ROKE-116304 format. One record per residue (C-alpha): chain; residue in three letters; residue number from 1; x, y, z. Coordinates in Angstrom, 2 decimals, decimal comma. Layout:
// residues N
+--------+---------+-----+---------+---------+---------+
| cadena | residuo | num |       X |       Y |       Z |
+--------+---------+-----+---------+---------+---------+
|      A |     ALA | NUM |       X |       Y |       Z |
...
+--------+---------+-----+---------+---------+---------+
This chain:
// residues 137
+--------+---------+-----+---------+---------+---------+
| cadena | residuo | num |       X |       Y |       Z |
+--------+---------+-----+---------+---------+---------+
|      A |     MET |   1 |   88,01 |  146,00 |   45,10 |
|      A |     LEU |   2 |   88,15 |  149,52 |   46,65 |
|      A |     GLN |   3 |   86,00 |  148,63 |   49,09 |
|      A |     ARG |   4 |   87,96 |  145,46 |   50,73 |
|      A |     THR |   5 |   91,06 |  147,80 |   51,02 |
|      A |     PHE |   6 |   89,58 |  150,84 |   52,46 |
|      A |     PRO |   7 |   88,91 |  149,45 |   56,63 |
|      A |     ILE |   8 |   92,50 |  148,06 |   56,06 |
|      A |     ALA |   9 |   94,39 |  151,48 |   54,41 |
|      A |     VAL |  10 |   92,42 |  153,59 |   57,25 |
|      A |     ALA |  11 |   93,33 |  150,80 |   60,46 |
|      A |     ALA |  12 |   96,78 |  150,81 |   59,29 |
|      A |     VAL |  13 |   96,47 |  154,89 |   58,85 |
|      A |     LEU |  14 |   95,47 |  155,33 |   62,16 |
|      A |     GLY |  15 |   97,63 |  152,64 |   63,55 |
|      A |     LEU |  16 |   94,56 |  150,88 |   64,61 |
|      A |     GLY |  17 |   97,08 |  147,73 |   65,09 |
|      A |     SER |  18 |   98,40 |  145,12 |   62,58 |
|      A |     VAL |  19 |   97,25 |  143,83 |   59,40 |
|      A |     ALA |  20 |   98,78 |  140,76 |   57,49 |
|      A |     VAL |  21 |   97,37 |  139,44 |   53,65 |
|      A |     ALA |  22 |   97,94 |  135,91 |   53,34 |
|      A |     ARG |  23 |   97,22 |  133,75 |   50,28 |
|      A |     ASP |  24 |   96,49 |  130,49 |   51,23 |
|      A |     THR |  25 |   97,75 |  128,22 |   48,79 |
|      A |     SER |  26 |   98,28 |  124,74 |   51,20 |
|      A |     ALA |  27 |   94,93 |  124,21 |   48,54 |
|      A |     ALA |  28 |   96,53 |  124,16 |   45,13 |
|      A |     THR |  29 |   97,14 |  120,82 |   43,67 |
|      A |     GLY |  30 |   98,24 |  120,03 |   40,33 |
|      A |     SER |  31 |   98,12 |  116,29 |   38,29 |
|      A |     ILE |  32 |  100,18 |  114,52 |   36,20 |
|      A |     CYS |  33 |   98,43 |  112,39 |   32,67 |
|      A |     ILE |  34 |  100,04 |  109,38 |   32,68 |
|      A |     ALA |  35 |  100,45 |  109,06 |   28,78 |
|      A |     THR |  36 |   99,79 |  105,45 |   27,23 |
|      A |     VAL |  37 |  102,83 |  103,51 |   25,76 |
|      A |     GLU |  38 |  102,39 |  102,98 |   22,09 |
|      A |     ASP |  39 |  102,66 |   99,49 |   20,96 |
|      A |     ASP |  40 |  103,42 |  100,32 |   17,95 |
|      A |     GLY |  41 |  106,13 |   97,40 |   17,20 |
|      A |     LEU |  42 |  109,60 |   99,76 |   17,95 |
|      A |     GLN |  43 |  112,13 |   97,34 |   19,66 |
|      A |     ARG |  44 |  114,71 |  100,01 |   19,70 |
|      A |     GLY |  45 |  113,53 |  100,68 |   23,61 |
|      A |     HIS |  46 |  112,09 |   98,46 |   26,62 |
|      A |     TYR |  47 |  108,73 |   98,93 |   27,58 |
|      A |     SER |  48 |  106,06 |   96,39 |   28,94 |
|      A |     GLU |  49 |  103,06 |   95,81 |   30,29 |
|      A |     LYS |  50 |  104,10 |   96,12 |   33,39 |
|      A |     PHE |  51 |  105,16 |   99,39 |   34,64 |
|      A |     ALA |  52 |  103,92 |  101,15 |   37,31 |
|      A |     VAL |  53 |  103,93 |  104,60 |   38,53 |
|      A |     ARG |  54 |  103,96 |  106,30 |   41,93 |
|      A |     ILE |  55 |  104,10 |  109,88 |   43,52 |
|      A |     ASP |  56 |  105,81 |  110,48 |   46,54 |
|      A |     GLY |  57 |  105,18 |  107,15 |   47,92 |
|      A |     ASP |  58 |  101,45 |  106,74 |   47,10 |
|      A |     ALA |  59 |   99,73 |  103,52 |   46,12 |
|      A |     TRP |  60 |  101,52 |  102,44 |   42,23 |
|      A |     THR |  61 |   99,63 |  103,41 |   39,12 |
|      A |     GLY |  62 |   99,51 |  101,03 |   36,41 |
|      A |     VAL |  63 |  101,15 |  102,02 |   32,90 |
|      A |     PRO |  64 |   98,40 |  102,88 |   30,24 |
|      A |     PHE |  65 |   99,52 |  100,25 |   27,19 |
|      A |     GLY |  66 |   98,74 |   99,67 |   23,65 |
|      A |     ARG |  67 |   95,04 |  101,16 |   23,14 |
|      A |     GLN |  68 |   94,49 |  102,59 |   26,63 |
|      A |     PRO |  69 |   93,62 |  105,34 |   27,40 |
|      A |     PRO |  70 |   95,94 |  107,62 |   29,83 |
|      A |     THR |  71 |   95,53 |  107,89 |   33,22 |
|      A |     TRP |  72 |   95,81 |  111,03 |   35,35 |
|      A |     ILE |  73 |   96,83 |  111,17 |   38,92 |
|      A |     GLY |  74 |   95,55 |  113,83 |   41,02 |
|      A |     ASP |  75 |   95,51 |  115,68 |   44,51 |
|      A |     ILE |  76 |   98,88 |  116,23 |   44,44 |
|      A |     PRO |  77 |  100,20 |  119,53 |   46,21 |
|      A |     ALA |  78 |  101,70 |  122,00 |   43,92 |
|      A |     GLN |  79 |  104,46 |  122,98 |   46,01 |
|      A |     GLY |  80 |  107,43 |  121,87 |   47,04 |
|      A |     LYS |  81 |  108,91 |  118,82 |   45,90 |
|      A |     HIS |  82 |  107,99 |  114,93 |   44,79 |
|      A |     LEU |  83 |  109,34 |  111,72 |   44,10 |
|      A |     VAL |  84 |  108,22 |  109,92 |   40,81 |
|      A |     SER |  85 |  109,25 |  106,42 |   40,44 |
|      A |     ILE |  86 |  109,01 |  103,83 |   37,82 |
|      A |     ARG |  87 |  109,04 |   99,94 |   38,19 |
|      A |     ASP |  88 |  108,63 |   97,08 |   35,70 |
|      A |     GLY |  89 |  107,18 |   94,61 |   37,45 |
|      A |     GLU |  90 |  108,85 |   94,45 |   40,78 |
|      A |     LYS |  91 |  112,03 |   96,20 |   39,33 |
|      A |     ARG |  92 |  112,65 |   99,67 |   40,22 |
|      A |     ILE |  93 |  114,00 |  100,69 |   36,99 |
|      A |     GLU |  94 |  113,47 |  104,96 |   37,19 |
|      A |     SER |  95 |  112,85 |  107,75 |   40,08 |
|      A |     PHE |  96 |  113,62 |  111,35 |   40,07 |
|      A |     ARG |  97 |  112,44 |  114,75 |   41,96 |
|      A |     PHE |  98 |  110,46 |  117,71 |   40,49 |
|      A |     SER |  99 |  108,17 |  120,38 |   40,92 |
|      A |     PHE | 100 |  105,04 |  122,24 |   39,65 |
|      A |     ASP | 101 |  107,24 |  125,45 |   39,81 |
|      A |     ASP | 102 |  110,12 |  124,03 |   37,14 |
|      A |     TYR | 103 |  107,29 |  123,25 |   34,55 |
|      A |     GLY | 104 |  105,72 |  126,62 |   35,26 |
|      A |     SER | 105 |  101,86 |  124,37 |   35,36 |
|      A |     THR | 106 |  100,09 |  122,19 |   37,92 |
|      A |     ALA | 107 |   99,29 |  119,72 |   34,87 |
|      A |     LEU | 108 |  101,95 |  117,70 |   34,18 |
|      A |     CYS | 109 |  102,02 |  114,54 |   31,19 |
|      A |     LEU | 110 |  104,85 |  111,58 |   32,37 |
|      A |     TRP | 111 |  105,61 |  109,52 |   28,73 |
|      A |     TYR | 112 |  107,75 |  107,10 |   27,19 |
|      A |     LYS | 113 |  110,61 |  107,59 |   24,71 |
|      A |     GLN | 114 |  110,89 |  104,43 |   22,88 |
|      A |     TRP | 115 |  113,85 |  105,71 |   21,46 |
|      A |     TYR | 116 |  116,00 |  106,08 |   24,30 |
|      A |     GLY | 117 |  114,25 |  104,01 |   26,94 |
|      A |     SER | 118 |  113,74 |  107,16 |   29,27 |
|      A |     TRP | 119 |  110,64 |  108,68 |   30,91 |
|      A |     SER | 120 |  109,82 |  112,10 |   30,54 |
|      A |     LEU | 121 |  107,76 |  115,06 |   32,52 |
|      A |     SER | 122 |  106,95 |  118,19 |   30,74 |
|      A |     PRO | 123 |  103,57 |  120,71 |   30,74 |
|      A |     ALA | 124 |  100,71 |  118,30 |   29,32 |
|      A |     ASP | 125 |  100,19 |  120,90 |   26,84 |
|      A |     GLN | 126 |  103,89 |  121,23 |   24,92 |
|      A |     TYR | 127 |  104,67 |  117,91 |   23,38 |
|      A |     PRO | 128 |  100,86 |  116,18 |   22,40 |
|      A |     THR | 129 |  102,07 |  114,30 |   19,50 |
|      A |     PHE | 130 |  104,73 |  112,28 |   22,78 |
|      A |     CYS | 131 |  102,05 |  112,83 |   25,21 |
|      A |     ARG | 132 |   98,59 |  112,26 |   23,86 |
|      A |     CYS | 133 |   96,70 |  113,71 |   26,78 |
|      A |     LEU | 134 |   93,69 |  115,19 |   27,07 |
|      A |     PRO | 135 |   92,81 |  117,34 |   29,29 |
|      A |     ARG | 136 |   90,80 |  116,09 |   32,31 |
|      A |     SER | 137 |   87,16 |  116,27 |   32,22 |
+--------+---------+-----+---------+---------+---------+
């Protein structure tokens, strides 16, 4: 570390030019795991095998249902706000904005709360009982 910073310090002290150090965060990405909606017969919330999700207007991704494994959506820029849209068939039922900074993680989980009939976003490892997202391999 000393070898890398020493020439910059000498150049700054001698006035040999301005030196700018910038961290490139443009390549940082995050991902969202879409948790499987369990088909356990709970009738309080509305759930459907036709649920689909999209992030920032990308292609719709089907929500895993019953015994299907969770689905990961990746390569989402880690910086800035994003729009999550959820539909049931052709009808949009919910949408909200989020940023990875809001959750302090770049691996999030989108899961369906059957009791309330609504969707939640949380860090992928925070609620393993509800989320059941396996680490990406």
